[in-house]
C-alpha positions in Angstrom: -0.7 -15.8 -10.3 -0.1 -13.6 -7.4 -2.7 -11.2 -5.9 -1.6 -7.8 -4.1 -3.8 -6.2 -1.4 -2.3 -2.8 -0.9 -4.1 -1.1 2.3 -3.8 2.0 4.5 -3.3 1.2 8.1 -5.7 3.5 9.7 -6.2 4.5 13.4 -9.6 2.3 13.7 -8.4 -1.0 11.7 -6.7 -2.9 14.4 -9.6 -4.2 16.8 -9.2 -5.7 20.2 -12.3 -7.6 21.6 -14.6 -5.9 19.2 -13.5 -2.4 19.4 -10.5 -0.2 17.7 -7.4 0.7 19.7 -7.9 4.1 21.5 -6.1 6.6 18.7 -4.7 8.9 21.5 -2.6 6.2 22.6 -2.7 3.8 19.7 1.4 3.5 19.4 1.4 2.3 22.8 -1.4 -0.1 22.8 -0.3 -1.5 19.5 2.9 -2.3 21.1 1.1 -4.0 24.0 -0.9 -6.1 21.7 2.3 -7.2 19.8 4.1 -8.0 23.3 1.1 -9.9 24.4 0.3 -11.2 21.3 0.0 -15.1 22.3 -2.7 -14.3 24.8 -4.8 -11.6 22.9 -4.2 -13.1 19.4 -7.8 -15.0 19.5 -9.5 -11.4 20.4 -7.7 -9.5 17.8 -10.0 -8.5 14.6 -9.5 -6.2 11.6 -13.1 -6.4 9.6 -12.3 -4.2 7.0 -8.6 -6.0 5.9 -10.4 -9.4 7.0 -13.6 -8.6 4.7 -11.3 -7.5 2.1 -9.5 -10.6 2.0 -12.5 -12.8 2.3 -13.7 -11.7 -1.0 -10.5 -11.8 -2.8 -10.7 -15.9 -1.5 -14.3 -16.1 -2.5 -13.7 -16.0 -6.4 -13.1 -19.2 -8.1 -9.9 -18.2 -9.1 -6.9 -19.7 -7.3 -4.1 -17.2 -6.5 -1.4 -16.4 -3.8 -2.3 -13.6 -1.8 0.1 -11.1 -0.6 -0.6 -7.8 1.3 1.0 -4.4 1.7 0.3 -2.7 4.8 1.6 1.5 4.3 1.4 2.5 8.4 2.3 6.1 9.6 5.4 6.7 11.8 5.9 10.4 12.0 9.2 12.1 13.7 6.9 14.9 15.0 6.6 14.2 18.9 3.5 15.8 19.0 1.5 13.3 16.6 3.9 9.9 17.3 1.2 8.1 19.7 -1.4 8.0 16.9 0.9 6.8 14.5 -0.3 3.1 12.9 3.2 1.4 12.5 2.5 -0.9 15.6 -0.7 -1.6 14.3 0.5 -2.7 11.2 3.5 -4.8 12.8 0.3 -6.6 14.6 -1.3 -7.2 11.5 1.2 -8.5 9.6 1.5 -11.3 12.5 -2.1 -11.6 12.1 -2.1 -12.5 8.5 0.5 -14.8 8.6 -0.4 -16.4 11.8 -3.9 -17.2 10.6 -2.4 -18.5 6.7 -4.7 -15.1 5.5 -1.6 -14.2 3.1 1.5 -15.7 2.2 3.8 -12.4 2.1 2.9 -9.1 4.3 5.0 -6.3 3.4 5.0 -3.3 5.8 6.1 0.0 4.7 6.1 3.3 6.8 5.1 6.9 6.0 7.1 9.7 8.5 5.4 12.6 7.0 2.0 14.1 8.4 -0.7 11.8 6.7 -3.0 14.5 6.4 -0.8 16.3 3.7 -2.1 15.2 0.4 0.9 16.5 -1.5 3.3 14.7 0.5 1.4 11.8 0.5 1.2 12.1 -3.1 4.8 12.2 -3.2 5.5 9.2 -0.6 3.3 7.0 -2.7 4.7 7.8 -6.1 8.3 7.5 -5.2 8.4 4.8 -2.5 5.5 3.1 -0.9 4.8 1.5 -4.3 8.0 1.1 -5.3 9.3 -2.6 -6.4 6.0 -3.7 -6.8 5.7 -3.8 -10.8 8.8 -6.2 -10.9 6.7 -8.7 -8.7 3.6 -8.9 -11.2 0.5 -10.1 -10.6 -3.1 -8.5 -10.2 -3.3 -5.6 -7.6 -6.3 -4.5 -5.6 -6.2 -1.1 -3.4 -8.2 -1.0 -0.6 -9.3 2.5 0.5 -11.1 2.1 3.6 -8.5 3.2 6.6 -6.1 5.9 7.0 -6.5 9.4 5.8 -8.6 10.9 3.1 -5.1 12.3 2.0 -3.1 8.7 2.0 -6.3 6.7 0.3 -6.1 9.5 -2.4 -2.5 9.1 -2.8 -2.8 5.1 -2.4 -5.8 5.5 -5.3 -3.7 8.2 -7.7 -0.3 6.6 -7.1 -1.5 3.1 -7.9 -3.0 3.8 -11.1 -0.3 5.6 -12.2 2.4 3.1 -11.1 0.2 -0.1 -11.3 -2.3 0.6 -14.0 
């Protein structure tokens, strides 16, 4: 059986040397970590995501863990530096490299992540699309991301996935 962990990527979800990347320079810092991944990979952590995966692996059932990360990638230049799309790329690499997930998908939201109505529409119409036919069990991690994105993930997850 497949188990899907679906999580928003927030500004404090990717850590280097025990600290989250600087929020004001998140996009560029994420790009740097991805560029220098070979030398930094042992210093990278994702405490909330790793804890959720550890919990799933601690059960007696054996299953294939897959992860869907939802990140931000806004068009508005005022907010782009705080977007999490580069962090999601690093997290995808880490999860794959460490064998923590057999498959990692990244989806990006282009709207402002603090707008409840837009986030709900994005999650209902795009973020969770094509998951139902894949089957399996779904877990939603509502720890990273904005309150609007987490609310949207919860509501759309119940609506789309049961």
